[in-house]
C-alpha positions in Angstrom: 0.0 0.0 0.0 2.7 2.6 0.8 4.4 1.9 -2.6 1.0 2.5 -4.4 0.5 5.8 -2.4 4.0 7.0 -3.2 3.6 6.1 -6.9 0.3 8.0 -6.9 1.9 11.1 -5.3 4.8 11.1 -7.8 2.4 10.6 -10.7 0.2 13.6 -9.5 3.4 15.8 -9.1 4.5 15.0 -12.6 1.1 15.7 -14.1 0.9 19.0 -12.2 4.3 20.1 -13.3 3.5 19.3 -16.9 0.1 21.2 -16.7 1.8 24.3 -15.2 4.4 24.5 -18.0 2.0 23.9 -20.8 0.7 27.0 -22.6 -2.6 26.7 -24.4 -2.1 27.0 -28.2 1.7 26.3 -27.8 2.9 24.3 -30.7 6.6 24.5 -29.8 7.1 27.8 -31.6 9.7 29.8 -29.7 8.4 33.1 -30.9 6.2 35.1 -28.5 2.7 35.8 -29.7 2.0 39.2 -31.3 0.5 41.6 -28.8 0.1 44.7 -31.0 1.3 48.3 -30.6 1.8 49.7 -27.1 2.6 53.3 -26.3 5.0 53.9 -23.5 5.7 57.4 -22.0 8.3 57.8 -19.3 6.8 61.1 -17.9 3.2 61.4 -19.2 2.4 64.6 -17.3 4.1 68.0 -17.3 3.1 71.0 -15.2 4.1 74.3 -16.6 3.2 76.1 -13.4 1.9 79.7 -13.8 2.2 81.0 -17.4 1.7 84.7 -18.1 -0.9 85.6 -20.7 0.7 85.9 -24.2 3.7 83.7 -23.3 4.4 80.6 -25.2 5.6 77.4 -23.5 6.4 74.0 -24.9 7.4 70.6 -23.6 8.5 67.5 -25.6 6.9 64.1 -24.7 8.9 61.1 -25.8 6.5 58.3 -26.9 8.0 54.9 -27.6 6.3 51.9 -29.2 7.1 49.0 -26.8 4.8 46.7 -28.7 5.5 44.4 -31.6 3.3 46.1 -34.3 3.4 49.6 -35.8 2.0 52.3 -33.6 -0.2 55.1 -35.1 -1.0 58.2 -33.2 -4.2 59.5 -34.8 -5.0 62.4 -32.5 -3.7 64.3 -29.5 -5.7 66.2 -26.8 -4.4 68.8 -24.4 -5.7 68.8 -20.8 
């Protein structure tokens, strides 16, 4: 009986390990699945503080595409 119980425990451990490391839809392809474009901005907010009327201010935001497909920026809104 102890051998049967030990065998059952080992069998369940192996099945669990295989199930954890199996990804649905994985066909052995080492490439990661395409996730699409993803915009990444290190500092997404900038406060100009108090700006006098008639004065012009500007700030440059660096936007990076950290995804794996082309990123299109179709519009921009100020806050």
